[in-house]
C-alpha positions in Angstrom: 28.9 71.3 -84.8 29.6 67.8 -86.3 26.4 65.9 -87.1 25.6 62.9 -84.8 26.6 59.8 -86.6 23.6 58.0 -88.2 22.8 54.4 -87.6 23.2 52.1 -90.5 19.5 51.2 -90.4 18.5 54.9 -90.9 20.7 55.4 -94.1 19.7 52.1 -95.6 18.6 52.4 -99.2 17.3 49.3 -101.1 19.8 48.1 -103.7 22.9 49.6 -102.1 25.7 47.1 -101.5 29.1 47.3 -99.8 30.7 44.3 -101.5 31.1 42.5 -104.8 31.9 38.9 -104.8 32.0 36.3 -107.4 29.3 33.5 -107.4 30.4 30.6 -105.4 32.0 27.6 -107.2 31.4 25.2 -104.3 28.8 22.7 -105.4 25.7 22.6 -103.4 25.2 19.9 -101.0 22.7 17.2 -101.7 21.6 17.2 -98.0 20.8 20.2 -95.8 23.5 20.1 -93.1 21.7 22.4 -90.6 18.6 21.0 -89.0 15.3 22.4 -90.0 14.5 23.9 -86.7 17.5 26.1 -86.8 16.8 27.6 -90.3 15.4 31.0 -90.7 11.9 31.3 -92.2 12.9 34.7 -93.8 16.0 36.6 -94.8 17.4 38.8 -91.9 16.6 42.4 -92.1 20.0 44.0 -92.7 21.0 47.7 -93.8 21.8 48.0 -97.4 24.5 50.7 -97.5 27.6 51.4 -99.5 31.2 50.5 -98.6 32.0 54.1 -97.9 29.0 54.5 -95.6 30.0 51.1 -93.9 33.4 52.3 -93.2 32.3 55.7 -91.9 29.9 53.9 -89.5 32.4 51.7 -87.9 35.4 54.2 -87.9 32.8 56.6 -86.2 32.0 54.2 -83.6 35.7 53.7 -82.9 36.3 57.3 -82.5 33.7 57.5 -79.7 35.9 55.2 -77.5 38.2 56.4 -74.8 41.5 54.4 -74.7 45.2 54.9 -73.8 45.8 56.1 -77.4 43.3 58.8 -77.4 43.4 60.4 -74.0 44.8 60.2 -70.4 43.3 57.1 -68.7 43.9 57.5 -64.9 41.9 54.4 -63.9 43.1 53.6 -60.4 44.5 50.0 -59.8 44.2 49.2 -63.4 47.6 50.6 -64.7 46.0 51.7 -68.1 49.4 52.8 -69.7 50.5 53.2 -73.3 51.0 50.0 -75.2 54.1 50.3 -77.4 53.2 49.6 -81.2 56.4 47.8 -81.7 55.1 45.2 -79.6 51.9 44.9 -81.9 54.2 44.6 -84.9 56.2 41.7 -83.3 53.1 39.8 -82.2 51.9 39.9 -85.9 54.9 38.4 -87.5 53.8 35.5 -89.4 56.3 33.0 -87.8 54.7 33.8 -84.5 51.1 34.7 -85.4 50.5 31.6 -87.5 51.8 28.9 -85.2 49.1 26.4 -84.0 49.1 24.9 -80.4 48.6 21.4 -82.0 51.8 21.6 -84.0 54.7 19.1 -83.1 56.9 20.5 -80.5 59.9 20.2 -82.9 58.3 22.8 -85.2 57.7 25.4 -82.6 60.8 25.4 -80.7 61.3 29.4 -81.3 57.9 29.9 -79.6 58.6 27.4 -76.7 61.9 29.2 -76.3 60.2 32.5 -75.7 57.8 31.1 -73.3 60.5 29.4 -71.3 62.4 32.5 -71.2 59.3 34.4 -70.1 58.9 32.0 -67.2 62.4 32.6 -66.1 62.3 36.4 -66.3 58.9 36.5 -64.3 60.3 34.2 -61.8 63.5 36.5 -61.5 61.4 39.6 -61.2 59.1 38.2 -58.5 61.4 35.9 -56.6 59.5 32.8 -57.4 60.8 29.4 -58.1 58.5 28.4 -61.0 55.8 30.2 -63.2 53.0 29.0 -65.2 51.8 31.2 -68.0 48.4 29.5 -68.5 46.0 31.7 -66.4 44.1 34.0 -68.9 43.7 37.1 -66.6 44.4 38.3 -63.1 41.5 36.8 -61.3 42.2 33.7 -63.2 45.5 33.8 -61.7 44.3 34.3 -58.3 42.0 31.4 -58.5 44.8 29.1 -59.8 47.2 30.3 -57.1 44.5 29.5 -54.4 43.8 26.2 -55.8 47.5 25.2 -55.7 47.5 26.5 -52.0 44.4 24.2 -51.3 46.0 21.3 -53.0 49.1 21.7 -50.9 47.2 21.8 -47.7 45.1 18.8 -48.6 48.1 16.7 -49.8 49.6 17.4 -46.4 46.6 16.2 -44.6 45.6 19.8 -43.6 42.2 20.0 -45.1 40.6 21.9 -42.2 42.1 25.2 -43.5 39.0 26.7 -45.2 39.6 30.3 -44.7 41.4 33.2 -46.6 42.0 36.5 -45.1 41.6 39.6 -47.2 42.2 43.2 -46.2 39.2 45.8 -46.2 40.9 47.6 -49.1 41.4 44.5 -51.1 40.4 44.3 -54.9 37.0 42.7 -55.2 38.4 39.7 -57.1 40.3 38.6 -54.0 37.3 37.5 -52.1 35.5 36.4 -55.1 38.4 34.1 -56.3 38.8 32.7 -52.8 35.0 31.8 -52.7 35.2 30.1 -56.2 38.2 28.2 -55.0 35.9 27.0 -52.0 37.1 29.1 -49.3 35.3 31.3 -46.8 36.7 34.8 -46.4 37.3 37.0 -43.5 38.3 40.7 -43.6 41.4 42.2 -41.8 40.6 46.0 -41.1 43.0 48.8 -41.9 44.5 50.9 -39.3 44.6 54.8 -39.1 47.5 54.9 -41.6 45.6 52.8 -44.2 47.8 49.6 -43.7 46.9 46.2 -42.4 46.0 46.3 -38.8 48.7 43.8 -37.2 46.8 43.3 -34.2 43.7 42.4 -35.8 45.6 40.0 -38.3 46.9 38.2 -35.2 43.3 37.8 -33.9 42.1 36.4 -37.4 45.0 34.0 -38.0 44.4 30.4 -36.6 44.5 26.7 -37.7 41.9 27.2 -40.1 43.8 30.0 -42.1 44.7 28.7 -45.6 46.2 32.1 -46.9 46.5 35.7 -46.5 45.8 37.5 -49.8 47.8 41.0 -50.2 48.5 43.6 -52.6 51.7 45.5 -51.8 51.4 48.4 -52.2 47.8 48.2 -51.2 44.9 49.7 -53.1 45.3 53.1 -51.3 48.7 53.3 -52.8 50.6 52.7 -49.5 53.4 50.2 -49.1 52.8 47.7 -46.3 55.9 48.2 -44.4 55.1 45.5 -42.0 55.0 42.8 -44.6 57.8 40.7 -43.2 55.9 40.7 -39.7 52.7 39.7 -41.5 54.4 37.0 -43.4 55.8 35.5 -40.2 52.3 35.5 -38.5 50.8 33.6 -41.2 53.6 31.2 -41.9 53.9 30.3 -38.2 50.3 29.4 -38.2 50.8 27.1 -41.2 49.2 29.5 -43.9 50.4 30.8 -47.1 50.8 34.3 -48.3 49.3 35.2 -51.7 50.5 38.3 -53.6 47.9 40.1 -55.9 50.2 41.5 -58.7 47.8 44.2 -59.8 50.1 46.9 -58.3 53.6 45.6 -59.3 54.2 48.6 -61.4 55.1 50.4 -58.2 57.9 48.1 -57.2 59.0 46.8 -60.4 62.8 46.3 -60.1 63.0 47.6 -56.5 61.9 44.9 -54.4 60.4 41.3 -55.1 57.4 39.7 -53.6 59.3 36.5 -52.9 61.7 38.5 -50.8 58.8 39.8 -48.8 57.8 36.3 -47.8 54.9 35.5 -50.4 54.5 32.0 -51.4 52.4 32.6 -54.6 52.2 35.6 -57.0 49.9 36.3 -59.9 50.9 39.0 -62.4 48.9 41.0 -64.9 51.0 41.3 -68.2 48.2 43.4 -69.7 48.9 46.0 -66.8 52.5 46.1 -65.7 54.0 44.8 -68.9 51.8 46.9 -71.4 49.8 44.2 -72.9 46.7 45.9 -74.3 43.5 45.3 -72.1 40.0 46.8 -71.6 36.7 45.7 -73.0 37.1 42.5 -71.4 40.3 41.4 -72.7 42.5 39.7 -73.7 44.6 39.5 -70.5 47.3 37.2 -69.1 47.6 36.4 -65.5 50.7 34.1 -65.0 51.1 32.7 -61.6 54.5 32.1 -59.9 55.1 29.8 -56.7 57.9 29.1 -54.3 59.7 25.7 -54.5 57.4 24.2 -52.0 54.5 24.6 -54.3 56.0 23.9 -57.7 54.6 20.4 -58.0 51.1 22.0 -58.0 51.5 24.1 -61.0 48.9 23.8 -63.7 50.0 21.1 -66.4 51.4 20.7 -68.8 54.7 22.5 -67.6 57.1 23.8 -70.0 60.6 22.2 -69.6 63.9 22.3 -71.4 65.7 19.1 -72.1 68.8 18.1 -74.1 66.8 17.9 -77.2 65.0 21.2 -76.8 61.7 22.5 -75.1 58.9 20.1 -74.4 55.6 20.0 -72.5 55.7 17.8 -69.5 52.3 16.2 -68.7 53.4 13.6 -65.9 52.7 16.0 -62.9 50.6 13.7 -60.3 50.3 16.7 -57.9 49.3 19.2 -60.4 45.9 21.0 -60.1 45.5 20.1 -63.9 45.0 22.3 -66.8 43.3 25.8 -66.1 43.0 27.0 -69.6 42.8 25.7 -73.1 46.1 25.4 -74.9 49.0 27.2 -73.0 47.6 30.6 -72.3 47.2 34.0 -74.1 50.4 33.7 -75.9 49.9 36.7 -77.9 49.8 38.9 -74.8 52.8 37.0 -73.3 54.8 37.7 -76.6 54.0 41.5 -76.3 55.1 41.6 -72.7 58.3 39.7 -73.5 59.1 42.3 -76.3 58.5 45.0 -73.7 60.8 43.6 -71.1 63.6 42.9 -73.5 63.2 46.5 -74.8 63.2 48.0 -71.4 66.0 45.9 -69.8 66.8 45.8 -66.1 67.5 49.5 -65.8 64.5 50.4 -67.8 62.1 48.3 -65.7 63.5 49.9 -62.6 62.9 53.4 -64.0 59.3 52.4 -64.8 58.5 52.3 -61.1 60.5 55.3 -60.1 58.6 57.5 -62.7 55.2 56.0 -61.7 55.7 56.8 -58.1 57.1 60.4 -59.0 53.9 60.9 -61.2 51.5 59.8 -58.6 53.0 61.8 -55.7 53.2 65.0 -58.0 49.5 64.7 -59.0 48.5 63.9 -55.5 50.1 67.0 -54.3 48.3 69.3 -56.9 44.9 67.7 -56.2 45.3 68.2 -52.5 44.3 71.8 -53.1 40.6 70.9 -53.9 40.1 67.5 -52.5 40.4 65.9 -49.0 43.5 63.6 -48.9 42.8 60.9 -46.2 46.3 59.6 -46.2 48.8 62.7 -46.9 52.0 60.6 -46.6 54.0 59.8 -49.7 52.2 57.2 -51.9 53.5 54.7 -54.4 52.1 54.4 -57.9 48.5 55.4 -57.1 46.6 57.3 -54.5 43.2 58.2 -53.1 41.5 61.4 -52.7 37.9 62.1 -51.2 35.2 64.3 -52.6 33.6 64.9 -49.2 34.1 68.8 -49.6 32.2 68.7 -52.8 29.4 66.4 -51.4 28.6 68.9 -48.9 27.8 71.2 -51.8 25.5 68.6 -53.3 27.9 67.2 -55.9 29.0 63.5 -55.7 32.2 62.1 -57.2 30.0 60.4 -59.6 29.0 63.8 -61.1 32.8 64.8 -61.1 33.5 61.7 -63.1 30.9 62.3 -65.5 32.0 65.9 -66.0 35.5 64.9 -66.6 34.3 63.2 -69.9 33.5 66.7 -71.2 36.9 67.8 -70.6 38.2 64.8 -72.6 39.5 62.6 -69.9 38.4 59.0 -68.8 37.4 59.2 -65.3 39.4 57.6 -62.3 38.2 54.8 -60.4 35.4 55.9 -58.1 33.8 54.7 -54.7 36.7 52.2 -54.5 38.4 51.2 -52.1 35.2 51.0 -49.9 37.0 52.3 -46.8 37.3 55.9 -48.2 34.1 58.0 -48.4 33.5 59.5 -51.7 36.7 58.1 -53.0 38.6 58.7 -56.3 41.5 56.4 -56.9 44.0 57.7 -59.5 46.9 56.1 -61.1 48.8 58.1 -63.7 51.6 55.6 -64.5 54.9 56.2 -65.8 54.0 57.0 -69.4 52.3 60.4 -68.8 54.2 63.7 -69.2 54.2 66.5 -66.6 52.2 68.5 -69.0 49.3 66.0 -69.1 49.3 65.8 -65.3 49.0 69.5 -65.1 46.2 69.6 -67.7 44.2 66.8 -65.9 44.7 68.6 -62.5 43.5 71.9 -64.2 40.4 70.3 -65.4 39.6 68.9 -62.0 40.2 72.4 -60.7 37.8 73.8 -63.1 35.2 71.3 -62.1 35.6 72.2 -58.4 34.9 75.8 -59.3 32.0 74.9 -61.4 30.6 72.9 -58.4 30.8 76.2 -56.4 29.3 78.4 -59.1 27.0 76.3 -61.2 26.7 72.9 -59.5 23.9 71.9 -61.8 26.3 71.8 -64.6 28.3 69.0 -63.0 25.2 67.3 -61.7 23.9 67.0 -65.2 27.1 66.0 -66.9 28.2 64.7 -69.3 27.0 67.3 -72.0 29.3 66.5 -74.9 29.1 62.9 -75.4 26.8 60.9 -77.6 25.1 59.1 -74.7 24.1 61.5 -71.8 23.6 60.4 -68.2 22.2 56.9 -67.9 20.1 55.2 -65.4 23.0 53.0 -64.7 21.1 50.5 -62.5 18.4 50.0 -65.2 21.0 49.9 -67.9 22.8 47.0 -66.2 19.6 45.0 -65.4 17.7 45.7 -68.5 20.1 46.3 -71.3 18.7 47.1 -74.7 20.8 44.8 -76.9 19.0 45.0 -80.2 18.1 47.7 -82.6 14.5 48.2 -83.1 14.0 49.0 -86.7 10.7 50.3 -87.8 10.6 49.9 -91.6 7.6 52.2 -92.0 9.3 55.1 -90.2 
């Protein structure tokens, strides 16, 4: 068995160094620039190791990580698919990576051309009139979109609209974004088919309704087939329809949110368009709007004139800048390269394969798990571990045991309206062989639950960190290494 990786402090030996630098030739300052109160009284206790030890330490830490490059990552609703490495190469080209946001517009026309093209492409893909690339992530795009809706209502003298409607299967960011934007939220329930209950929606919509936020297909992986009727209900009451683009991977090239009646759309370039994400970012959450809301887009707005591309700041109805500079352009660039490489037909095939993979895996898993919505799904699906719960094993235990089989677990306990829920999204980038192996692993775990449930209840067994007290770890994290020099 491979020896567990040692911490740098444990292998530290006095006198070892991992670098060799020449003496500084910068003259010493006559005056200490750092206030005395912020100076250390003694040198920091740092490990003394060789360069080889240092490299092995950090490479070893990296090898512990799960990621789309190391294993199947079926995290439902997150669209964790392969990130083409050619996009990384393009994003690192010096002419792109080394430009600065404060450069004169005349010196960055190539970059501005790319951004302008991207706005146009995303507008066409979503059916929106105008697009801003500023928002830094999905939830940021949600908030920006809601702020535009709010500004629109207020500018029209309709400031009494203080409520946003969200489904009971909505992403948690939807009510959170609405709250941060200053709105109250009410929940519309799902019907027996897992879709928005139209009659309940009619009861909720009134003169205080600012917007309805929807993901289509929804978080259960089901397409809201009554979307046109829902749009009419909200619009007739004076409200707006907001599209959460987290699940766009299911309909890419098939149908556009704008054609469904949505007024605002946010996209997740780090999901649908293969920008890398995880570990907190970086993300990119462009937001698109219909013509009626275009004046409220974040400023500055990128425009094209007779002398080239330029940033327009004179936007009196704009909600203002929502991010420093012009957005996470590195992620936008990666997504742009992906879209150009795929083309129209390729993007259409993305959603086709994503839906096929999800339905294939759903059918295989139906042998062992409860399937609350057995009809065909879109890009993702939910199964329930209620049969396993009756044997004393929760889906949390199943998720932990999957780590021993080399797979990142799917999303669990979400959406909240499905008991013992596992939400699985295979994406289009996984092969049939991978899906078969993943299903086989879950089948083995189900058999373990029957024969040796404690094996699953105590998992994981092969990871460096075993089962944590997750509540305590979240509330009282240990963020520093306690180094006992005498030990």
